[in-house]
N, C-alpha and C positions, 0 to 999 in steps of 0.2 A: 599251740607250738609257740604261737607269738602271749597268747594268756600267761604260761607260765614265768615268762620273763617278766612278768609286769603286775603280776598278784602274789602278794607273797601267803605263804604257808599256812596262815590264820585265816585266811578267805578261800578256799579251796571247795565249800560247801554245792555249789553248782555246777562244779565242771563235771567232765565226763567221770566216770569210773571212780567217783568220790561217794562216800556216805555220809548222807546229812546226818545218821543216826550218832556216829562218831564223833560229829561237831556237839551237838545237842548234848552228850556223857559229857565231852569236853566243860562244855560252859555249865551243866550244873555242877561238876566239880569245883570249878574256879569262886561259884555262889556259895557253895556249902565253905569252902575254905576261909574266904571271906570272910563269913558270916561268924566261922569261931574264931575271928582273929582278933575280938574287940576291938576294931576298926573301926571309925566310921566310913562307910562306903555307900559310894551313889551308885546306881544301876540304868542307864540309860536304855531304852527299846524304843527301835526304830522302826516303824511301818515302812517297808521300803518296795509294797508291792505296784507303784507303778514307777518305779526307777527304771525297769527294763523298759519301759515303753520308748524309752530317750536311745537306747543302746543297739546299733545294728543285729537282728538275729542274724541275719547272714553271717556276721563278724565271727557271734557267738557260738554259732555251728561248726563254723570251720576247725 
């Protein structure tokens, strides 16, 4: 409940009852649209695999 007040709509990939597949499709659609726009675009991918080591698992599970 608390998380929903501090996490934006575009950051729901790891919350309960959220489908990761939907987020992957959204990102692919955005990349495709930007690729066809003829504008210069920069895409940045971050490896956040260790980011969750700093977050309380108890907090996330609540």
